[in-house]
C-alpha positions as CSV (number, residue, x, y, z in Angstrom):
1,M,75.4,110.0,51.5
2,E,74.8,113.3,49.9
3,S,71.6,115.3,50.5
4,P,68.4,114.7,48.6
5,A,68.4,116.7,45.3
6,S,64.7,116.9,44.4
7,G,64.7,120.6,43.9
8,T,62.2,121.1,46.8
9,L,62.6,124.5,48.6
10,T,64.5,123.9,51.8
11,R,65.1,125.9,55.1
12,S,67.8,125.2,57.6
13,S,67.3,124.7,61.3
14,I,68.6,127.5,63.5
15,H,70.4,124.8,65.5
16,A,72.4,123.5,62.5
17,T,76.2,123.7,62.4
18,D,78.8,122.7,59.9
19,A,79.2,119.3,61.5
20,L,75.5,118.8,62.3
21,Q,73.5,119.9,59.3
22,A,69.7,120.1,59.6
23,W,67.1,121.4,57.1
24,T,63.5,120.8,56.0
25,A,62.5,119.8,52.5
26,G,58.8,119.4,51.9
27,N,57.5,118.0,55.1
28,L,60.7,116.1,55.8
29,G,63.3,117.2,58.4
30,V,66.7,116.0,57.4
31,I,69.7,115.7,59.8
32,R,73.0,115.0,58.2
33,L,76.1,114.1,60.3
34,N,78.9,116.0,58.5
35,R,82.3,114.8,59.6
36,P,83.1,112.4,56.7
37,Q,86.8,112.6,57.4
38,A,86.1,111.1,60.8
39,L,83.4,108.7,59.6
40,N,80.9,111.2,61.0
41,A,81.9,110.5,64.6
42,M,79.9,112.7,66.9
43,T,81.3,115.4,69.2
44,L,79.5,117.0,72.2
45,D,78.5,120.0,70.1
46,M,76.9,117.7,67.5
47,V,75.0,115.7,70.1
48,R,73.7,118.9,71.6
49,S,72.7,120.4,68.3
50,M,70.9,117.3,67.2
51,D,69.0,117.2,70.5
52,R,67.9,120.8,70.0
53,V,66.8,120.1,66.4
54,L,64.7,117.2,67.4
55,Q,63.1,119.2,70.2
56,D,62.1,121.9,67.7
57,W,60.9,119.5,65.1
58,A,58.8,117.4,67.6
59,V,56.4,120.4,67.9
60,D,56.8,121.9,64.4
61,D,53.6,121.1,62.4
62,A,55.6,121.7,59.2
63,V,57.8,118.7,59.9
64,G,56.0,115.4,59.4
65,S,58.9,113.0,59.7
66,V,62.7,113.1,60.2
67,L,65.5,111.5,58.2
68,L,69.0,110.8,59.6
69,L,71.9,110.2,57.3
70,G,75.6,110.6,57.1
71,A,77.8,112.7,54.8
72,G,80.1,110.9,52.4
73,N,79.9,107.4,51.2
74,R,81.6,105.5,54.0
75,G,79.1,105.4,56.8
76,L,76.3,107.0,58.9
77,C,78.4,107.3,62.1
78,A,81.4,105.5,63.6
79,G,80.2,106.5,67.1
80,G,81.3,109.2,69.6
81,D,84.6,110.9,69.0
82,I,86.4,108.4,71.2
83,R,89.9,109.9,70.7
84,A,88.6,113.3,72.0
85,I,86.8,111.6,74.9
86,A,89.9,109.7,75.9
87,A,92.1,112.8,75.7
88,G,89.9,114.8,78.0
89,T,89.1,114.6,81.7
90,D,86.7,112.1,83.3
91,A,84.3,114.9,83.9
92,E,84.3,115.9,80.2
93,A,83.7,112.3,79.2
94,M,80.7,112.1,81.5
95,E,79.4,115.4,80.1
96,F,79.5,113.8,76.6
97,W,77.9,110.5,77.7
98,T,75.2,112.2,79.7
99,A,74.2,114.3,76.6
100,E,74.5,111.3,74.3
101,Y,72.3,109.0,76.2
102,A,69.7,111.7,76.6
103,L,69.7,112.0,72.8
104,N,69.3,108.3,72.5
105,A,66.2,108.5,74.7
106,R,64.8,111.3,72.6
107,V,65.3,109.3,69.4
108,A,63.5,106.4,70.9
109,S,60.6,108.4,72.0
110,F,60.4,110.9,69.1
111,P,56.7,111.4,68.4
112,K,56.9,111.4,64.6
113,P,58.3,108.9,62.1
114,Y,62.1,108.9,62.4
115,I,64.0,107.2,59.6
116,A,67.7,106.2,59.9
117,L,69.8,105.4,56.9
118,M,72.2,102.8,58.3
119,D,74.4,102.9,55.2
120,G,78.1,102.0,55.6
121,V,79.7,102.1,59.0
122,V,77.3,102.3,61.9
123,M,79.0,101.6,65.3
124,G,78.6,102.4,68.9
125,G,77.1,105.9,69.2
126,G,76.0,105.6,65.6
127,V,73.8,102.7,66.7
128,G,72.5,104.9,69.5
129,V,71.1,107.5,67.1
130,S,69.8,104.9,64.6
131,G,69.1,101.6,66.2
132,H,66.3,103.1,68.4
133,A,64.6,104.8,65.4
134,G,61.1,103.9,64.2
135,I,62.2,103.1,60.7
136,R,65.7,101.7,60.3
137,I,67.1,101.0,56.8
138,A,70.2,98.9,56.1
139,T,71.9,98.4,52.7
140,E,74.5,96.1,51.2
141,R,77.2,98.5,52.5
142,T,76.1,98.4,56.1
143,Q,78.7,97.5,58.7
144,A,77.0,97.7,62.0
145,A,78.6,96.8,65.4
146,M,78.9,97.5,69.1
147,P,82.7,97.0,69.3
148,E,83.3,98.6,72.7
149,V,85.1,95.6,74.3
150,R,87.9,96.2,71.8
151,I,88.8,99.5,73.6
152,G,88.2,98.6,77.2
153,F,84.6,99.8,77.4
154,S,81.2,98.0,77.1
155,P,78.3,98.4,74.7
156,D,76.4,101.5,75.7
157,C,73.7,103.8,74.2
158,A,71.3,101.0,75.1
159,G,73.0,98.8,72.6
160,S,72.7,95.9,75.1
161,L,68.9,96.2,74.7
162,L,69.2,95.7,71.0
163,L,71.7,92.9,71.3
164,V,69.6,90.8,73.7
165,R,66.6,91.1,71.3
166,A,68.6,89.4,68.5
167,P,67.6,85.7,67.9
168,G,69.2,83.2,70.2
169,E,72.6,84.1,71.4
170,L,73.6,86.2,68.3
171,G,73.7,89.4,70.4
172,T,76.0,87.8,72.9
173,H,78.4,86.7,70.1
174,L,78.4,90.2,68.6
175,A,79.0,91.8,72.0
176,L,81.9,89.6,73.1
177,T,83.7,89.4,69.7
178,A,83.0,93.0,68.7
179,G,81.6,91.4,65.6
180,T,80.3,93.3,62.6
181,M,76.9,92.8,61.0
182,T,76.2,93.0,57.3
183,G,73.0,94.7,56.2
184,A,71.2,91.3,56.1
185,D,72.6,90.5,59.6
186,A,71.3,93.8,60.9
187,V,67.8,92.9,59.7
188,L,68.1,89.4,61.1
189,C,69.3,90.7,64.5
190,G,66.7,93.4,64.8
191,F,69.0,96.4,64.4
192,A,67.3,97.3,61.1
193,D,63.8,96.9,59.7
194,Y,64.3,97.2,55.9
195,Y,67.0,96.4,53.3
196,V,67.3,99.0,50.5
197,P,70.0,98.9,47.8
198,S,72.3,101.9,48.2
199,A,71.9,102.8,44.6
200,V,68.3,103.9,45.2
201,L,68.8,105.9,48.4
202,P,68.8,109.3,46.6
203,A,65.4,108.4,45.1
204,L,64.1,107.2,48.4
205,C,65.2,110.4,50.2
206,A,63.5,112.5,47.5
207,A,60.3,110.5,47.9
208,L,60.3,110.9,51.6
209,E,60.0,114.7,51.3
210,T,56.3,114.3,50.5
211,G,55.3,110.7,50.9
212,D,54.3,108.5,53.8
213,P,57.5,107.2,55.4
214,T,56.4,103.6,55.8
215,E,54.8,103.4,52.4
216,V,57.8,105.0,50.7
217,T,60.3,102.7,52.5
218,E,58.4,99.6,51.7
219,A,58.2,100.6,48.0
220,F,62.0,100.8,47.8
221,A,62.8,97.8,50.1
222,V,63.9,94.4,48.8
223,E,64.3,91.0,50.4
224,P,67.8,90.9,52.0
225,P,70.2,88.1,51.0
226,Q,70.7,85.3,53.5
227,A,72.4,86.7,56.6
228,P,75.9,85.2,57.3
229,L,75.0,85.0,61.0
230,A,72.0,82.8,60.2
231,R,74.3,80.0,59.1
232,R,76.1,80.1,62.4
233,R,73.2,80.0,64.8
234,E,73.6,76.4,65.8
235,W,77.1,76.7,67.3
236,I,76.5,80.3,68.5
237,D,73.4,79.4,70.4
238,E,75.1,76.3,72.0
239,C,78.3,78.0,73.0
240,Y,77.1,81.4,74.2
241,A,74.5,80.1,76.5
242,G,77.3,79.5,79.1
243,P,76.9,81.3,82.5
244,D,80.1,83.3,82.2
245,V,82.8,84.3,79.7
246,Q,85.2,81.6,80.8
247,E,82.6,78.9,80.2
248,I,81.7,80.4,76.8
249,L,85.3,80.3,75.8
250,A,85.6,76.6,77.0
251,R,82.5,75.7,74.8
252,L,83.9,77.6,71.8
253,D,87.3,75.8,72.3
254,S,85.7,72.4,72.3
255,H,83.3,72.9,69.4
256,A,84.0,71.3,66.1
257,A,83.1,74.4,64.0
258,P,86.2,76.2,62.7
259,E,84.4,79.5,63.2
260,A,83.9,78.8,66.9
261,A,87.7,78.7,67.3
262,E,88.0,81.9,65.4
263,A,85.4,83.5,67.8
264,A,87.4,82.3,70.8
265,R,90.5,83.9,69.4
266,S,88.7,87.2,68.9
267,I,87.3,87.2,72.4
268,R,90.7,86.6,74.0
269,E,92.0,89.8,72.3
270,M,89.4,91.9,74.2
271,A,89.6,93.5,77.6
272,P,88.8,90.8,80.2
273,F,87.0,93.2,82.5
274,S,85.0,94.7,79.6
275,L,84.0,91.2,78.5
276,A,82.6,90.4,82.0
277,V,80.8,93.7,82.2
278,A,79.3,93.4,78.7
279,L,77.9,89.9,79.4
280,S,76.4,91.1,82.7
281,S,74.9,94.1,81.0
282,L,73.2,92.0,78.4
283,R,71.8,89.6,81.0
284,A,70.6,92.7,83.0
285,A,68.9,94.1,79.9
286,A,67.2,90.8,79.2
287,A,65.9,90.6,82.7
288,E,64.6,94.2,82.7
289,P,64.1,95.4,79.1
290,S,63.4,99.0,79.8
291,L,65.2,101.6,77.7
292,D,65.2,104.1,80.5
293,R,66.7,101.6,83.0
294,V,69.3,100.4,80.5
295,L,70.4,103.9,79.7
296,A,70.6,104.7,83.4
297,R,72.8,101.7,83.9
298,D,74.9,102.6,80.9
299,L,75.6,106.0,82.5
300,V,76.6,104.4,85.8
301,M,78.8,101.9,83.8
302,A,80.5,104.7,81.8
303,E,81.4,106.7,85.0
304,R,82.9,103.6,86.6
305,M,84.6,102.3,83.5
306,I,86.2,105.7,82.7
307,A,87.9,105.6,86.1
308,R,89.6,102.3,85.2
309,P,92.8,102.2,83.1
310,D,91.5,99.9,80.3
311,F,89.5,102.5,78.4
312,R,92.3,105.0,77.7
313,E,94.7,102.1,77.2
314,G,92.4,100.6,74.7
315,V,92.1,103.8,72.7
316,R,95.9,104.3,72.8
317,A,96.6,100.8,71.6
318,R,93.7,100.3,69.1
319,L,93.3,103.7,67.6
320,L,96.5,105.6,68.1
321,D,99.7,103.4,68.4
322,R,98.1,100.3,66.8
323,D,99.9,97.9,69.1
324,A,98.8,95.3,71.7
325,P,96.9,96.7,74.6
326,R,98.0,96.0,78.2
327,W,94.7,95.2,79.9
328,N,94.2,95.4,83.7
329,P,93.4,92.8,84.8
330,A,95.1,90.8,82.0
331,S,93.1,87.6,82.5
332,L,89.5,86.7,83.0
333,R,90.6,84.6,86.0
334,D,91.6,87.9,87.7
335,V,88.3,89.7,87.1
336,A,86.5,90.0,90.4
337,A,82.7,89.4,90.2
338,P,81.9,92.0,92.9
339,D,83.7,94.7,90.8
340,V,81.7,93.7,87.8
341,A,78.4,93.9,89.8
342,W,79.4,97.3,91.2
343,T,80.2,98.7,87.8
344,L,76.6,98.1,86.7
345,A,74.8,98.7,90.0
346,L,72.2,101.4,90.0
């Protein structure tokens, strides 16, 4: 969305760039991801700039709180610039992910109120810079997801920690189907705290320049509509409690709910190895729900997944050529459990 327009005197951060804009207005620090043509996907330079801005503002007495938003009207952030990551070397990919996960940790531990406007598309790395915020705001336009299994990867940026905190098995369903949450779903699943109509976001941003962040947000928030995922809890909780992906698919196949069959079809389109890694990473996050440990595991996972063929094949097929990916292995039956365990082993 566009910047607040209250007329308050502003000053730009010395770390701001064209793509990562940062300024203060009143006692509010504003960070705007500014690549609307790419759904504000983050580059390494953007990640580093944002990290420097937050370091400065954490100790700047003139900054009382921080607001994160995205330029344009389509979304906060579609994630990391996956095309650029896939086109580069493994070492360059790891440089990006190392910086990105460090930024996620800084967001989670930021010592002042950090407000994220999760308006429009919020996926992958976009969840990393918003889902760990202190105040997370969804709207009727929110489309939030951790869709990494679609491209031969696995939910990262400590997304697994958010997914396992969702009620019942909703997080497992979202991870394995690469499913998208509405704003109401995001509140239900614990990815967002408040639901604010998009029409009043400019007024909310202006009020945040001088007001208490929680009080201002609560004044603009409304009760979300019923979450679509809430109506699916019964069959989701029953089917996704299976011990592995193959058993989950068997339960979905045999369930009477038409949506269960649809979920099974979606899962079968994903990378088999990624599905097994994703499920294991969720179970590991549930057993040890520590942000630092989950991010450390994500970094290990990223290094080992980038060395496999599925990630670049997934980007080629899903994002570039728009054809059917050729996964390796092609079937869940051929996924070796020791390989999955090694991929996540710290």
